[in-house]
Predicted model as a PDB file, atoms N, CA, C, CB and O in Angstrom, pLDDT in the B-factor column:
MODEL        1                                                                  
ATOM      1  N   UNK A   1     105.630  80.837 100.695  1.00 87.00           N  
ATOM      2  CA  UNK A   1     104.430  81.148  99.925  1.00 87.00           C  
ATOM      3  C   UNK A   1     103.377  80.046 100.098  1.00 87.00           C  
ATOM      4  CB  UNK A   1     104.780  81.328  98.432  1.00 87.00           C  
ATOM      5  O   UNK A   1     102.186  80.325 100.236  1.00 87.00           O  
ATOM      6  N   UNK A   2     103.836  78.799 100.088  1.00 89.00           N  
ATOM      7  CA  UNK A   2     102.899  77.686 100.201  1.00 89.00           C  
ATOM      8  C   UNK A   2     102.125  77.748 101.514  1.00 89.00           C  
ATOM      9  CB  UNK A   2     103.641  76.355 100.091  1.00 89.00           C  
ATOM     10  O   UNK A   2     100.937  77.429 101.555  1.00 89.00           O  
ATOM     11  N   UNK A   3     102.807  78.162 102.592  1.00 90.00           N  
ATOM     12  CA  UNK A   3     102.147  78.256 103.890  1.00 90.00           C  
ATOM     13  C   UNK A   3     101.019  79.295 103.861  1.00 90.00           C  
ATOM     14  CB  UNK A   3     103.170  78.612 104.981  1.00 90.00           C  
ATOM     15  O   UNK A   3      99.950  79.075 104.431  1.00 90.00           O  
ATOM     16  N   UNK A   4     101.268  80.430 103.191  1.00 91.00           N  
ATOM     17  CA  UNK A   4     100.241  81.470 103.064  1.00 91.00           C  
ATOM     18  C   UNK A   4      99.031  80.950 102.299  1.00 91.00           C  
ATOM     19  CB  UNK A   4     100.814  82.711 102.360  1.00 91.00           C  
ATOM     20  O   UNK A   4      97.890  81.245 102.654  1.00 91.00           O  
ATOM     21  N   UNK A   5      99.285  80.176 101.251  1.00 93.00           N  
ATOM     22  CA  UNK A   5      98.201  79.637 100.440  1.00 93.00           C  
ATOM     23  C   UNK A   5      97.382  78.616 101.232  1.00 93.00           C  
ATOM     24  CB  UNK A   5      98.761  78.996  99.163  1.00 93.00           C  
ATOM     25  O   UNK A   5      96.154  78.598 101.146  1.00 93.00           O  
ATOM     26  N   UNK A   6      98.065  77.770 102.000  1.00 92.00           N  
ATOM     27  CA  UNK A   6      97.375  76.780 102.829  1.00 92.00           C  
ATOM     28  C   UNK A   6      96.500  77.480 103.864  1.00 92.00           C  
ATOM     29  CB  UNK A   6      98.391  75.848 103.527  1.00 92.00           C  
ATOM     30  O   UNK A   6      95.353  77.088 104.084  1.00 92.00           O  
ATOM     31  N   UNK A   7      97.044  78.511 104.496  1.00 92.00           N  
ATOM     32  CA  UNK A   7      96.301  79.267 105.509  1.00 92.00           C  
ATOM     33  C   UNK A   7      95.051  79.915 104.893  1.00 92.00           C  
ATOM     34  CB  UNK A   7      97.208  80.351 106.149  1.00 92.00           C  
ATOM     35  O   UNK A   7      93.974  79.884 105.489  1.00 92.00           O  
ATOM     36  N   UNK A   8      95.201  80.492 103.717  1.00 92.00           N  
ATOM     37  CA  UNK A   8      94.073  81.140 103.038  1.00 92.00           C  
ATOM     38  C   UNK A   8      93.011  80.116 102.654  1.00 92.00           C  
ATOM     39  CB  UNK A   8      94.557  81.893 101.785  1.00 92.00           C  
ATOM     40  O   UNK A   8      91.815  80.396 102.739  1.00 92.00           O  
ATOM     41  N   UNK A   9      93.447  78.929 102.233  1.00 93.00           N  
ATOM     42  CA  UNK A   9      92.502  77.877 101.857  1.00 93.00           C  
ATOM     43  C   UNK A   9      91.713  77.409 103.081  1.00 93.00           C  
ATOM     44  CB  UNK A   9      93.245  76.685 101.210  1.00 93.00           C  
ATOM     45  O   UNK A   9      90.495  77.244 103.007  1.00 93.00           O  
ATOM     46  N   UNK A  10      92.401  77.196 104.206  1.00 94.00           N  
ATOM     47  CA  UNK A  10      91.733  76.741 105.428  1.00 94.00           C  
ATOM     48  C   UNK A  10      90.733  77.767 105.946  1.00 94.00           C  
ATOM     49  CB  UNK A  10      92.762  76.438 106.506  1.00 94.00           C  
ATOM     50  O   UNK A  10      89.703  77.399 106.510  1.00 94.00           O  
ATOM     51  N   UNK A  11      91.028  79.048 105.759  1.00 93.00           N  
ATOM     52  CA  UNK A  11      90.158  80.123 106.241  1.00 93.00           C  
ATOM     53  C   UNK A  11      89.105  80.542 105.216  1.00 93.00           C  
ATOM     54  CB  UNK A  11      90.993  81.323 106.621  1.00 93.00           C  
ATOM     55  O   UNK A  11      88.292  81.428 105.482  1.00 93.00           O  
ATOM     56  N   UNK A  12      89.120  79.900 104.035  1.00 92.00           N  
ATOM     57  CA  UNK A  12      88.196  80.260 102.939  1.00 92.00           C  
ATOM     58  C   UNK A  12      88.324  81.714 102.526  1.00 92.00           C  
ATOM     59  CB  UNK A  12      86.761  79.984 103.350  1.00 92.00           C  
ATOM     60  O   UNK A  12      87.332  82.352 102.173  1.00 92.00           O  
ATOM     61  N   UNK A  13      89.539  82.240 102.567  1.00 92.00           N  
ATOM     62  CA  UNK A  13      89.787  83.630 102.186  1.00 92.00           C  
ATOM     63  C   UNK A  13      89.849  83.801 100.672  1.00 92.00           C  
ATOM     64  CB  UNK A  13      91.083  84.121 102.814  1.00 92.00           C  
ATOM     65  O   UNK A  13      90.272  82.905  99.941  1.00 92.00           O  
ATOM     66  N   UNK A  14      89.420  84.963 100.228  1.00 94.00           N  
ATOM     67  CA  UNK A  14      89.644  85.373  98.853  1.00 94.00           C  
ATOM     68  C   UNK A  14      90.995  86.073  98.828  1.00 94.00           C  
ATOM     69  CB  UNK A  14      88.486  86.306  98.317  1.00 94.00           C  
ATOM     70  O   UNK A  14      91.369  86.745  99.789  1.00 94.00           O  
ATOM     71  N   UNK A  15      91.730  85.915  97.725  1.00 95.00           N  
ATOM     72  CA  UNK A  15      93.057  86.518  97.613  1.00 95.00           C  
ATOM     73  C   UNK A  15      93.168  87.338  96.344  1.00 95.00           C  
ATOM     74  CB  UNK A  15      94.144  85.443  97.642  1.00 95.00           C  
ATOM     75  O   UNK A  15      92.587  86.993  95.315  1.00 95.00           O  
ATOM     76  N   UNK A  16      93.920  88.427  96.424  1.00 95.00           N  
ATOM     77  CA  UNK A  16      94.396  89.118  95.227  1.00 95.00           C  
ATOM     78  C   UNK A  16      95.796  88.591  94.994  1.00 95.00           C  
ATOM     79  CB  UNK A  16      94.371  90.708  95.382  1.00 95.00           C  
ATOM     80  O   UNK A  16      96.630  88.604  95.899  1.00 95.00           O  
ATOM     81  N   UNK A  17      96.055  88.127  93.784  1.00 96.00           N  
ATOM     82  CA  UNK A  17      97.323  87.464  93.489  1.00 96.00           C  
ATOM     83  C   UNK A  17      97.982  88.089  92.265  1.00 96.00           C  
ATOM     84  CB  UNK A  17      97.107  85.959  93.267  1.00 96.00           C  
ATOM     85  O   UNK A  17      97.320  88.379  91.269  1.00 96.00           O  
ATOM     86  N   UNK A  18      99.283  88.290  92.352  1.00 97.00           N  
ATOM     87  CA  UNK A  18     100.090  88.669  91.188  1.00 97.00           C  
ATOM     88  C   UNK A  18     100.756  87.383  90.715  1.00 97.00           C  
ATOM     89  CB  UNK A  18     101.165  89.809  91.534  1.00 97.00           C  
ATOM     90  O   UNK A  18     101.406  86.694  91.501  1.00 97.00           O  
ATOM     91  N   UNK A  19     100.598  87.058  89.432  1.00 96.00           N  
ATOM     92  CA  UNK A  19     101.046  85.771  88.907  1.00 96.00           C  
ATOM     93  C   UNK A  19     101.775  85.979  87.589  1.00 96.00           C  
ATOM     94  CB  UNK A  19      99.854  84.808  88.720  1.00 96.00           C  
ATOM     95  O   UNK A  19     101.352  86.778  86.753  1.00 96.00           O  
ATOM     96  N   UNK A  20     102.876  85.253  87.409  1.00 96.00           N  
ATOM     97  CA  UNK A  20     103.607  85.314  86.142  1.00 96.00           C  
ATOM     98  C   UNK A  20     103.345  84.019  85.374  1.00 96.00           C  
ATOM     99  CB  UNK A  20     105.149  85.528  86.379  1.00 96.00           C  
ATOM    100  O   UNK A  20     103.613  82.926  85.872  1.00 96.00           O  
ATOM    101  N   UNK A  21     102.824  84.153  84.172  1.00 91.00           N  
ATOM    102  CA  UNK A  21     102.478  83.007  83.332  1.00 91.00           C  
ATOM    103  C   UNK A  21     103.722  82.443  82.641  1.00 91.00           C  
ATOM    104  CB  UNK A  21     101.424  83.410  82.283  1.00 91.00           C  
ATOM    105  O   UNK A  21     104.802  83.032  82.693  1.00 91.00           O  
ATOM    106  N   UNK A  22     103.545  81.293  81.998  1.00 90.00           N  
ATOM    107  CA  UNK A  22     104.656  80.638  81.292  1.00 90.00           C  
ATOM    108  C   UNK A  22     105.287  81.551  80.237  1.00 90.00           C  
ATOM    109  CB  UNK A  22     104.167  79.348  80.628  1.00 90.00           C  
ATOM    110  O   UNK A  22     106.498  81.519  80.017  1.00 90.00           O  
ATOM    111  N   UNK A  23     104.452  82.360  79.593  1.00 93.00           N  
ATOM    112  CA  UNK A  23     104.954  83.247  78.534  1.00 93.00           C  
ATOM    113  C   UNK A  23     105.568  84.537  79.073  1.00 93.00           C  
ATOM    114  CB  UNK A  23     103.831  83.589  77.581  1.00 93.00           C  
ATOM    115  O   UNK A  23     106.017  85.382  78.298  1.00 93.00           O  
ATOM    116  N   UNK A  24     105.591  84.693  80.401  1.00 93.00           N  
ATOM    117  CA  UNK A  24     106.223  85.862  81.003  1.00 93.00           C  
ATOM    118  C   UNK A  24     105.286  87.008  81.326  1.00 93.00           C  
ATOM    119  CB  UNK A  24     107.271  86.354  80.111  1.00 93.00           C  
ATOM    120  O   UNK A  24     105.703  87.996  81.930  1.00 93.00           O  
ATOM    121  N   UNK A  25     104.029  86.894  80.935  1.00 94.00           N  
ATOM    122  CA  UNK A  25     103.062  87.948  81.241  1.00 94.00           C  
ATOM    123  C   UNK A  25     102.677  87.907  82.711  1.00 94.00           C  
ATOM    124  CB  UNK A  25     101.810  87.807  80.360  1.00 94.00           C  
ATOM    125  O   UNK A  25     102.448  86.839  83.280  1.00 94.00           O  
ATOM    126  N   UNK A  26     102.610  89.082  83.315  1.00 96.00           N  
ATOM    127  CA  UNK A  26     102.213  89.198  84.711  1.00 96.00           C  
ATOM    128  C   UNK A  26     100.756  89.634  84.752  1.00 96.00           C  
ATOM    129  CB  UNK A  26     103.127  90.204  85.485  1.00 96.00           C  
ATOM    130  O   UNK A  26     100.350  90.558  84.046  1.00 96.00           O  
ATOM    131  N   UNK A  27      99.968  88.953  85.595  1.00 95.00           N  
ATOM    132  CA  UNK A  27      98.553  89.306  85.708  1.00 95.00           C  
ATOM    133  C   UNK A  27      98.152  89.400  87.165  1.00 95.00           C  
ATOM    134  CB  UNK A  27      97.672  88.282  84.978  1.00 95.00           C  
ATOM    135  O   UNK A  27      98.756  88.782  88.042  1.00 95.00           O  
ATOM    136  N   UNK A  28      97.113  90.192  87.402  1.00 95.00           N  
ATOM    137  CA  UNK A  28      96.541  90.302  88.739  1.00 95.00           C  
ATOM    138  C   UNK A  28      95.233  89.529  88.716  1.00 95.00           C  
ATOM    139  CB  UNK A  28      96.321  91.811  89.169  1.00 95.00           C  
ATOM    140  O   UNK A  28      94.388  89.752  87.849  1.00 95.00           O  
ATOM    141  N   UNK A  29      95.066  88.623  89.666  1.00 94.00           N  
ATOM    142  CA  UNK A  29      93.879  87.777  89.720  1.00 94.00           C  
ATOM    143  C   UNK A  29      93.250  87.837  91.093  1.00 94.00           C  
ATOM    144  CB  UNK A  29      94.224  86.334  89.360  1.00 94.00           C  
ATOM    145  O   UNK A  29      93.948  88.002  92.093  1.00 94.00           O  
ATOM    146  N   UNK A  30      91.945  87.705  91.150  1.00 95.00           N  
ATOM    147  CA  UNK A  30      91.236  87.523  92.419  1.00 95.00           C  
ATOM    148  C   UNK A  30      90.814  86.057  92.434  1.00 95.00           C  
ATOM    149  CB  UNK A  30      89.978  88.518  92.572  1.00 95.00           C  
ATOM    150  O   UNK A  30      90.112  85.600  91.532  1.00 95.00           O  
ATOM    151  N   UNK A  31      91.247  85.316  93.466  1.00 96.00           N  
ATOM    152  CA  UNK A  31      91.046  83.870  93.490  1.00 96.00           C  
ATOM    153  C   UNK A  31      90.506  83.392  94.834  1.00 96.00           C  
ATOM    154  CB  UNK A  31      92.349  83.158  93.177  1.00 96.00           C  
ATOM    155  O   UNK A  31      90.561  84.096  95.843  1.00 96.00           O  
ATOM    156  N   UNK A  32      89.982  82.170  94.807  1.00 96.00           N  
ATOM    157  CA  UNK A  32      89.625  81.420  96.018  1.00 96.00           C  
ATOM    158  C   UNK A  32      90.196  80.021  95.806  1.00 96.00           C  
ATOM    159  CB  UNK A  32      88.034  81.391  96.280  1.00 96.00           C  
ATOM    160  O   UNK A  32      89.830  79.339  94.849  1.00 96.00           O  
ATOM    161  N   UNK A  33      91.087  79.595  96.689  1.00 96.00           N  
ATOM    162  CA  UNK A  33      91.783  78.324  96.515  1.00 96.00           C  
ATOM    163  C   UNK A  33      90.841  77.159  96.813  1.00 96.00           C  
ATOM    164  CB  UNK A  33      93.026  78.257  97.426  1.00 96.00           C  
ATOM    165  O   UNK A  33      90.117  77.159  97.809  1.00 96.00           O  
ATOM    166  N   UNK A  34      90.871  76.164  95.918  1.00 96.00           N  
ATOM    167  CA  UNK A  34      90.059  74.966  96.061  1.00 96.00           C  
ATOM    168  C   UNK A  34      90.883  73.843  96.677  1.00 96.00           C  
ATOM    169  CB  UNK A  34      89.490  74.533  94.703  1.00 96.00           C  
ATOM    170  O   UNK A  34      90.464  73.223  97.655  1.00 96.00           O  
ATOM    171  N   UNK A  35      92.064  73.581  96.101  1.00 96.00           N  
ATOM    172  CA  UNK A  35      92.935  72.545  96.658  1.00 96.00           C  
ATOM    173  C   UNK A  35      94.378  72.806  96.257  1.00 96.00           C  
ATOM    174  CB  UNK A  35      92.492  71.144  96.188  1.00 96.00           C  
ATOM    175  O   UNK A  35      94.664  73.444  95.243  1.00 96.00           O  
ATOM    176  N   UNK A  36      95.280  72.288  97.092  1.00 96.00           N  
ATOM    177  CA  UNK A  36      96.715  72.405  96.840  1.00 96.00           C  
ATOM    178  C   UNK A  36      97.265  70.996  96.697  1.00 96.00           C  
ATOM    179  CB  UNK A  36      97.449  73.195  97.989  1.00 96.00           C  
ATOM    180  O   UNK A  36      97.053  70.148  97.564  1.00 96.00           O  
ATOM    181  N   UNK A  37      97.975  70.747  95.598  1.00 95.00           N  
ATOM    182  CA  UNK A  37      98.563  69.435  95.338  1.00 95.00           C  
ATOM    183  C   UNK A  37     100.012  69.631  94.902  1.00 95.00           C  
ATOM    184  CB  UNK A  37      97.751  68.654  94.251  1.00 95.00           C  
ATOM    185  O   UNK A  37     100.278  70.183  93.835  1.00 95.00           O  
ATOM    186  N   UNK A  38     100.942  69.175  95.735  1.00 94.00           N  
ATOM    187  CA  UNK A  38     102.360  69.280  95.388  1.00 94.00           C  
ATOM    188  C   UNK A  38     102.794  70.722  95.208  1.00 94.00           C  
ATOM    189  CB  UNK A  38     102.650  68.499  94.124  1.00 94.00           C  
ATOM    190  O   UNK A  38     102.671  71.533  96.127  1.00 94.00           O  
ATOM    191  N   UNK A  39     103.304  71.046  94.018  1.00 95.00           N  
ATOM    192  CA  UNK A  39     103.811  72.389  93.722  1.00 95.00           C  
ATOM    193  C   UNK A  39     102.823  73.246  92.940  1.00 95.00           C  
ATOM    194  CB  UNK A  39     105.097  72.287  92.952  1.00 95.00           C  
ATOM    195  O   UNK A  39     103.200  74.258  92.349  1.00 95.00           O  
ATOM    196  N   UNK A  40     101.550  72.832  92.939  1.00 96.00           N  
ATOM    197  CA  UNK A  40     100.542  73.610  92.228  1.00 96.00           C  
ATOM    198  C   UNK A  40      99.266  73.664  93.068  1.00 96.00           C  
ATOM    199  CB  UNK A  40     100.256  73.002  90.823  1.00 96.00           C  
ATOM    200  O   UNK A  40      99.115  72.937  94.050  1.00 96.00           O  
ATOM    201  N   UNK A  41      98.363  74.534  92.658  1.00 97.00           N  
ATOM    202  CA  UNK A  41      97.074  74.607  93.341  1.00 97.00           C  
ATOM    203  C   UNK A  41      95.983  74.952  92.344  1.00 97.00           C  
ATOM    204  CB  UNK A  41      97.112  75.645  94.481  1.00 97.00           C  
ATOM    205  O   UNK A  41      96.215  75.600  91.323  1.00 97.00           O  
ATOM    206  N   UNK A  42      94.782  74.493  92.677  1.00 97.00           N  
ATOM    207  CA  UNK A  42      93.625  74.790  91.852  1.00 97.00           C  
ATOM    208  C   UNK A  42      92.805  75.843  92.585  1.00 97.00           C  
ATOM    209  CB  UNK A  42      92.777  73.501  91.555  1.00 97.00           C  
ATOM    210  O   UNK A  42      92.605  75.764  93.797  1.00 97.00           O  
ATOM    211  N   UNK A  43      92.341  76.818  91.835  1.00 97.00           N  
ATOM    212  CA  UNK A  43      91.571  77.903  92.429  1.00 97.00           C  
ATOM    213  C   UNK A  43      90.504  78.366  91.455  1.00 97.00           C  
ATOM    214  CB  UNK A  43      92.487  79.075  92.827  1.00 97.00           C  
ATOM    215  O   UNK A  43      90.627  78.205  90.241  1.00 97.00           O  
ATOM    216  N   UNK A  44      89.454  78.945  92.020  1.00 97.00           N  
ATOM    217  CA  UNK A  44      88.480  79.609  91.174  1.00 97.00           C  
ATOM    218  C   UNK A  44      88.987  81.025  90.948  1.00 97.00           C  
ATOM    219  CB  UNK A  44      87.044  79.600  91.816  1.00 97.00           C  
ATOM    220  O   UNK A  44      89.228  81.764  91.902  1.00 97.00           O  
ATOM    221  N   UNK A  45      89.146  81.401  89.691  1.00 95.00           N  
ATOM    222  CA  UNK A  45      89.632  82.732  89.327  1.00 95.00           C  
ATOM    223  C   UNK A  45      88.427  83.597  88.969  1.00 95.00           C  
ATOM    224  CB  UNK A  45      90.655  82.664  88.133  1.00 95.00           C  
ATOM    225  O   UNK A  45      87.741  83.341  87.979  1.00 95.00           O  
ATOM    226  N   UNK A  46      88.178  84.620  89.782  1.00 93.00           N  
ATOM    227  CA  UNK A  46      87.052  85.516  89.535  1.00 93.00           C  
ATOM    228  C   UNK A  46      87.328  86.421  88.343  1.00 93.00           C  
ATOM    229  CB  UNK A  46      86.756  86.356  90.777  1.00 93.00           C  
ATOM    230  O   UNK A  46      86.394  86.922  87.717  1.00 93.00           O  
ATOM    231  N   UNK A  47      88.592  86.635  88.027  1.00 88.00           N  
ATOM    232  CA  UNK A  47      88.960  87.451  86.876  1.00 88.00           C  
ATOM    233  C   UNK A  47      88.562  86.756  85.574  1.00 88.00           C  
ATOM    234  CB  UNK A  47      90.470  87.743  86.886  1.00 88.00           C  
ATOM    235  O   UNK A  47      88.001  87.386  84.678  1.00 88.00           O  
ATOM    236  N   UNK A  48      88.855  85.453  85.472  1.00 90.00           N  
ATOM    237  CA  UNK A  48      88.536  84.672  84.269  1.00 90.00           C  
ATOM    238  C   UNK A  48      87.200  83.933  84.393  1.00 90.00           C  
ATOM    239  CB  UNK A  48      89.651  83.669  83.989  1.00 90.00           C  
ATOM    240  O   UNK A  48      86.715  83.357  83.419  1.00 90.00           O  
ATOM    241  N   UNK A  49      86.610  83.950  85.588  1.00 94.00           N  
ATOM    242  CA  UNK A  49      85.351  83.273  85.887  1.00 94.00           C  
ATOM    243  C   UNK A  49      85.413  81.786  85.528  1.00 94.00           C  
ATOM    244  CB  UNK A  49      84.202  83.945  85.134  1.00 94.00           C  
ATOM    245  O   UNK A  49      84.532  81.247  84.858  1.00 94.00           O  
ATOM    246  N   UNK A  50      86.494  81.138  86.004  1.00 96.00           N  
ATOM    247  CA  UNK A  50      86.685  79.711  85.738  1.00 96.00           C  
ATOM    248  C   UNK A  50      87.696  79.136  86.722  1.00 96.00           C  
ATOM    249  CB  UNK A  50      87.155  79.476  84.279  1.00 96.00           C  
ATOM    250  O   UNK A  50      88.461  79.873  87.343  1.00 96.00           O  
ATOM    251  N   UNK A  51      87.689  77.799  86.858  1.00 97.00           N  
ATOM    252  CA  UNK A  51      88.702  77.132  87.659  1.00 97.00           C  
ATOM    253  C   UNK A  51      90.011  77.152  86.881  1.00 97.00           C  
ATOM    254  CB  UNK A  51      88.276  75.672  88.014  1.00 97.00           C  
ATOM    255  O   UNK A  51      90.030  76.934  85.669  1.00 97.00           O  
ATOM    256  N   UNK A  52      91.098  77.414  87.587  1.00 95.00           N  
ATOM    257  CA  UNK A  52      92.422  77.463  86.968  1.00 95.00           C  
ATOM    258  C   UNK A  52      93.416  76.729  87.857  1.00 95.00           C  
ATOM    259  CB  UNK A  52      92.876  78.934  86.729  1.00 95.00           C  
ATOM    260  O   UNK A  52      93.227  76.625  89.069  1.00 95.00           O  
ATOM    261  N   UNK A  53      94.472  76.226  87.242  1.00 96.00           N  
ATOM    262  CA  UNK A  53      95.567  75.604  87.990  1.00 96.00           C  
ATOM    263  C   UNK A  53      96.781  76.510  87.886  1.00 96.00           C  
ATOM    264  CB  UNK A  53      95.889  74.166  87.453  1.00 96.00           C  
ATOM    265  O   UNK A  53      97.153  76.943  86.796  1.00 96.00           O  
ATOM    266  N   UNK A  54      97.399  76.794  89.031  1.00 96.00           N  
ATOM    267  CA  UNK A  54      98.541  77.696  89.107  1.00 96.00           C  
ATOM    268  C   UNK A  54      99.737  76.973  89.712  1.00 96.00           C  
ATOM    269  CB  UNK A  54      98.193  78.950  89.934  1.00 96.00           C  
ATOM    270  O   UNK A  54      99.576  76.104  90.570  1.00 96.00           O  
ATOM    271  N   UNK A  55     100.925  77.329  89.268  1.00 96.00           N  
ATOM    272  CA  UNK A  55     102.154  76.832  89.891  1.00 96.00           C  
ATOM    273  C   UNK A  55     102.522  77.763  91.040  1.00 96.00           C  
ATOM    274  CB  UNK A  55     103.323  76.735  88.851  1.00 96.00           C  
ATOM    275  O   UNK A  55     102.533  78.984  90.880  1.00 96.00           O  
ATOM    276  N   UNK A  56     102.821  77.182  92.192  1.00 95.00           N  
ATOM    277  CA  UNK A  56     103.154  77.989  93.365  1.00 95.00           C  
ATOM    278  C   UNK A  56     104.396  78.835  93.107  1.00 95.00           C  
ATOM    279  CB  UNK A  56     103.372  77.091  94.590  1.00 95.00           C  
ATOM    280  O   UNK A  56     104.475  79.975  93.565  1.00 95.00           O  
ATOM    281  N   UNK A  57     105.369  78.284  92.376  1.00 95.00           N  
ATOM    282  CA  UNK A  57     106.614  79.020  92.122  1.00 95.00           C  
ATOM    283  C   UNK A  57     106.408  80.243  91.235  1.00 95.00           C  
ATOM    284  CB  UNK A  57     107.632  78.101  91.482  1.00 95.00           C  
ATOM    285  O   UNK A  57     107.274  81.117  91.185  1.00 95.00           O  
ATOM    286  N   UNK A  58     105.283  80.320  90.536  1.00 96.00           N  
ATOM    287  CA  UNK A  58     105.007  81.471  89.666  1.00 96.00           C  
ATOM    288  C   UNK A  58     104.181  82.560  90.344  1.00 96.00           C  
ATOM    289  CB  UNK A  58     104.290  81.009  88.426  1.00 96.00           C  
ATOM    290  O   UNK A  58     103.881  83.587  89.736  1.00 96.00           O  
ATOM    291  N   UNK A  59     103.816  82.335  91.600  1.00 96.00           N  
ATOM    292  CA  UNK A  59     103.070  83.345  92.355  1.00 96.00           C  
ATOM    293  C   UNK A  59     104.064  84.386  92.861  1.00 96.00           C  
ATOM    294  CB  UNK A  59     102.269  82.698  93.549  1.00 96.00           C  
ATOM    295  O   UNK A  59     105.007  84.060  93.582  1.00 96.00           O  
ATOM    296  N   UNK A  60     103.844  85.630  92.479  1.00 96.00           N  
ATOM    297  CA  UNK A  60     104.736  86.710  92.893  1.00 96.00           C  
ATOM    298  C   UNK A  60     104.331  87.289  94.242  1.00 96.00           C  
ATOM    299  CB  UNK A  60     104.753  87.808  91.842  1.00 96.00           C  
ATOM    300  O   UNK A  60     105.187  87.620  95.062  1.00 96.00           O  
ATOM    301  N   UNK A  61     103.015  87.413  94.473  1.00 95.00           N  
ATOM    302  CA  UNK A  61     102.515  87.977  95.734  1.00 95.00           C  
ATOM    303  C   UNK A  61     101.053  87.618  95.907  1.00 95.00           C  
ATOM    304  CB  UNK A  61     102.701  89.516  95.772  1.00 95.00           C  
ATOM    305  O   UNK A  61     100.313  87.473  94.934  1.00 95.00           O  
ATOM    306  N   UNK A  62     100.647  87.476  97.167  1.00 95.00           N  
ATOM    307  CA  UNK A  62      99.225  87.294  97.494  1.00 95.00           C  
ATOM    308  C   UNK A  62      98.865  88.205  98.654  1.00 95.00           C  
ATOM    309  CB  UNK A  62      98.909  85.806  97.847  1.00 95.00           C  
ATOM    310  O   UNK A  62      99.649  88.398  99.583  1.00 95.00           O  
ATOM    311  N   UNK A  63      97.664  88.762  98.581  1.00 93.00           N  
ATOM    312  CA  UNK A  63      97.158  89.643  99.625  1.00 93.00           C  
ATOM    313  C   UNK A  63      95.708  89.253  99.879  1.00 93.00           C  
ATOM    314  CB  UNK A  63      97.286  91.161  99.223  1.00 93.00           C  
ATOM    315  O   UNK A  63      94.930  89.154  98.930  1.00 93.00           O  
ATOM    316  N   UNK A  64      95.322  89.026 101.142  1.00 91.00           N  
ATOM    317  CA  UNK A  64      93.925  88.711 101.421  1.00 91.00           C  
ATOM    318  C   UNK A  64      93.011  89.868 101.050  1.00 91.00           C  
ATOM    319  CB  UNK A  64      93.746  88.358 102.890  1.00 91.00           C  
ATOM    320  O   UNK A  64      93.362  91.034 101.231  1.00 91.00           O  
ATOM    321  N   UNK A  65      91.841  89.535 100.532  1.00 90.00           N  
ATOM    322  CA  UNK A  65      90.832  90.544 100.220  1.00 90.00           C  
ATOM    323  C   UNK A  65      90.101  90.848 101.509  1.00 90.00           C  
ATOM    324  CB  UNK A  65      89.842  90.060  99.094  1.00 90.00           C  
ATOM    325  O   UNK A  65      89.573  89.945 102.158  1.00 90.00           O  
ATOM    326  N   UNK A  66      90.066  92.109 101.880  1.00 81.00           N  
ATOM    327  CA  UNK A  66      89.418  92.526 103.121  1.00 81.00           C  
ATOM    328  C   UNK A  66      88.129  93.245 102.773  1.00 81.00           C  
ATOM    329  CB  UNK A  66      90.351  93.437 103.973  1.00 81.00           C  
ATOM    330  O   UNK A  66      88.130  94.265 102.083  1.00 81.00           O  
ATOM    331  N   UNK A  67      87.034  92.694 103.265  1.00 68.00           N  
ATOM    332  CA  UNK A  67      85.724  93.312 103.050  1.00 68.00           C  
ATOM    333  C   UNK A  67      85.381  94.130 104.280  1.00 68.00           C  
ATOM    334  CB  UNK A  67      84.621  92.239 102.764  1.00 68.00           C  
ATOM    335  O   UNK A  67      85.297  93.601 105.389  1.00 68.00           O  
ATOM    336  N   UNK A  68      85.187  95.393 104.082  1.00 59.00           N  
ATOM    337  CA  UNK A  68      84.781  96.260 105.190  1.00 59.00           C  
ATOM    338  C   UNK A  68      83.292  96.458 105.118  1.00 59.00           C  
ATOM    339  CB  UNK A  68      85.519  97.623 105.153  1.00 59.00           C  
ATOM    340  O   UNK A  68      82.756  96.857 104.084  1.00 59.00           O  
ATOM    341  N   UNK A  69      82.624  96.180 106.212  1.00 56.00           N  
ATOM    342  CA  UNK A  69      81.182  96.363 106.261  1.00 56.00           C  
ATOM    343  C   UNK A  69      80.861  97.806 106.612  1.00 56.00           C  
ATOM    344  CB  UNK A  69      80.539  95.401 107.277  1.00 56.00           C  
ATOM    345  O   UNK A  69      81.488  98.424 107.472  1.00 56.00           O  
ATOM    346  N   UNK A  70      79.873  98.308 105.919  1.00 59.00           N  
ATOM    347  CA  UNK A  70      79.418  99.667 106.210  1.00 59.00           C  
ATOM    348  C   UNK A  70      78.130  99.560 107.013  1.00 59.00           C  
ATOM    349  CB  UNK A  70      79.201 100.501 104.893  1.00 59.00           C  
ATOM    350  O   UNK A  70      77.255  98.752 106.701  1.00 59.00           O  
ATOM    351  N   UNK A  71      78.028 100.358 108.021  1.00 57.00           N  
ATOM    352  CA  UNK A  71      76.808 100.341 108.823  1.00 57.00           C  
ATOM    353  C   UNK A  71      76.303 101.762 109.014  1.00 57.00           C  
ATOM    354  CB  UNK A  71      77.053  99.664 110.191  1.00 57.00           C  
ATOM    355  O   UNK A  71      77.068 102.726 109.017  1.00 57.00           O  
ATOM    356  N   UNK A  72      75.020 101.855 109.170  1.00 59.00           N  
ATOM    357  CA  UNK A  72      74.393 103.137 109.398  1.00 59.00           C  
ATOM    358  C   UNK A  72      74.116 103.259 110.886  1.00 59.00           C  
ATOM    359  CB  UNK A  72      73.090 103.291 108.560  1.00 59.00           C  
ATOM    360  O   UNK A  72      73.465 102.399 111.480  1.00 59.00           O  
ATOM    361  N   UNK A  73      74.603 104.311 111.472  1.00 62.00           N  
ATOM    362  CA  UNK A  73      74.381 104.541 112.893  1.00 62.00           C  
ATOM    363  C   UNK A  73      73.197 105.488 113.032  1.00 62.00           C  
ATOM    364  CB  UNK A  73      75.660 105.122 113.589  1.00 62.00           C  
ATOM    365  O   UNK A  73      73.194 106.586 112.476  1.00 62.00           O  
ATOM    366  N   UNK A  74      72.209 105.053 113.769  1.00 55.00           N  
ATOM    367  CA  UNK A  74      70.996 105.893 113.958  1.00 55.00           C  
ATOM    368  C   UNK A  74      71.037 106.596 115.272  1.00 55.00           C  
ATOM    369  CB  UNK A  74      69.720 105.056 113.872  1.00 55.00           C  
ATOM    370  O   UNK A  74      70.113 107.339 115.603  1.00 55.00           O  
TER     371      UNK A  74                                                      
ENDMDL                                                                          
END                                                                             
């Protein structure tokens, strides 16, 4: 999992993440990783509109956000 997060950070990718909190609640977040330190990482959470710190071991899944461009063909 850590390798995926490092790769996403280097590529400046946005991620959709499933995360389990300390209290056991599972949430879906859209994030952009700022930095990774040890077993945690700091990211901007678009869901909460704030910087958050996450534990890598609590990340259930991450998927890159893919933006498809629409174009008009004339």
